[in-house]
N, C-alpha and C positions, 0 to 999 in steps of 0.2 A: 504494500500500500504506500501511498505518498501523502504527505501532509501539505495541504494548500496554504500558501502564505496568508498570514492573519489579516492582511489588509484587503484581501479579496472579499467582495460583497457577498458572494454566494459560497456558503460553507467555509469561510475563511478560518484557518486554524484546524480544520477537521482532517482526519485521515480518510482517504477515499482510494478507490482503485484508479489506475491510470485510465484516462478516457476523455471524451469531449464530443463535440457535435459532428455529425455526418456532413460533409461538404460536397458540393456539386462535382468537384474534381475527383471525388472518390469513386465515381462511376463514369468518368469520361472515357472516350475511346482509347486514349493514350494509357489510362490507368488499367483498363480491362486487358490491354495487350501485355501488361506487365504483371499478370497474376497467374498462379499455378495451383492446381489442386482442388478447385471447386468451380462450378459453373453458376451463372446467375439463376438459371432455372432451379438448380439444386438448392441454392440459398433461399429462393422464394418458398420452396417446399418446406425447408427446415423451419422457417419463420411462420409457417402455417398459412401461407398464401394470403397474408394480410396486406402485403405491399407488392409493387411490381418487381420483376426479376432484377433489374439494374439497381433499384434503391435497396432491395434486400441485400444484394451482393455488397453494396457500399458499406453496410454495417461491419462486415468483416474487414474491409480495407481500412475503414476509419479506426477500428480497434487496433490494427497493426500499426497504422501511421501514428496514432496518439501514443501508443506504447513506446515507439521509437523516439518521438519528440520529447516525451516526459521522462522516460526511464532509460533511454539509450539501448533498449533491447529490440533487435530487428529480426522478425520472423521472415526469413527469406531463403531462396534457393537460387542456384545458378540457372541460366536460361534453359538449360537442358533438364532441369529438375534435380540435378545432383546437389549434395550438401555444399554449403559455403564454409571455407576455412576462416573462421573469425579469429583465429590465433595469429593470422598474418598481420604483423605490426604495421606494415604500410597501409593495408586495407583499414585497419582499426583507426589509424590517424586520419585517413581520408574521410571515413564515415563520420568521425567526430566533427570534422570541419563542415561536412555537408549537412549533418544534423542541425548544427547551429545556423547554417544558411537557410535550411527549411523552416526552422522556427521563426527566423527573421524575415521570411517572405522573399528571400533572394533566389530561391529555386522551388520547384514543385516536387512532389513525391515521385511521380513517374519519371521526371527528368533525373532525379537522384538515382533511382533504380537503373535507368538506362545507362547512365554514366559509369556504373559499376557492373553492368551486364548481369543484373540481378532481377528476380521476380518476387513479388509478395507470395509467401507460402500460405495462401488462404485456406488450404486444407488442414492447417495445424490448429487454429483456434476453434474451440467447440462451443456452440451456443448452449448457454446454461440457464439463463433466468431473464424474465421480462418484468420491468417495474414501471408503473405509472403512478405518479404522486397523487394521493387522494385529493379530492376537490377542495377540502377545507384549508389546505396549505396555501399561503400567499404566493409562493414560488413553486411552480410545477414543472415537471419534466417527464419525458417518455424515453426510457433507456433500456438497452439490452446488454446483458453481461456475457462475456466469453471467458473460457479457461483455456490455457495452453501450457504445455510442459516447458519449463525454462530450458533454453538451449544450453548444453553442457559447457560450451566455450564462451559464454557471455555472462556478464554481471551487471546488475542495475546501477545506474548512476546514484551517487549519494545525494545529489541535489541537481536541479537544472533551472532553466528560466522560469518555469511555472511551478516548481516543486521546492519547498523549503527543507524537506527531509524525506528520506526513503526508509521504510520499515519492512523487513522480511521476517514474517512471524507466522506461527501456526494459528489457525482459526481459534482453537480453544484458548490459547494464551491471549490473543487479541480480545476475546470476549471477557476473559477474567480481568484484564486491565480496564476495559470499558466499564465493567460493573464496579470496580474499585474507584472509578473516577479519574484514573490516570491517563485515559486514552479517549479522545473525542472522536466518535464515529458518526458519519451521516447515516440516516435511517436505512437507505437502500443497501449501504455497505454492511450494516449490522445484519440485515435480513439474509444477505448472501452468505456471510460468515456462519450464521446459524444453520443455513442449508448445507454448508460444507461439512458440518459436524457428522453428517451421515457417512462420511468417507474418511478412513484413517490413513489413506495414502493415495498417491496418483494411480497406483495399480488397482485399488478397489474402485476408484472413480472410472478408470478406463475399462474395467470389466463390465460395468453397467452400460457405458456409452460406446463401447467397442472402438476405442481410439487407437491411434498409432503413437 
């Protein structure tokens, strides 16, 4: 999870999962050509046919993009679908610079991927949970949560432009700290953590969802 800077109007100071808004560029022709592992039609089916195929697909892209922007984790493969060597120091340096350019608006996500000959690994994140804020809340949002296995050769940033602090913690520990008052959690984050208590490992989660 990441802690939002306290000066942010929306959930400032709270711990949340990396994420943000779906953008139109997330389902552009250029972006679709830079994706691997899932089709728009399949994404539409997974989300229950509530949205069009391109907009459904964009939720996976947005999740991958926001994870990279906020935490520096890039779920990607080479253009032929083979794994990426993220231990390559030259690539790590380039991606760090290009991530900063992406956050600053100097480049786009498909441009960044093309420059590195990479594709979004949209087959990796798994759709897990849908939350719509109840009507009585003054600020409302409609969001979907995804889970993915952390790449073995990557580590989350300690902080970034939109992140004051990064916390890597088991759900049970996060809930204990929330109940003791030492951890501020946004309501959707709290609900997802409670749902994750049903699984004691990635293996038990993947058994139910048949993941890779």
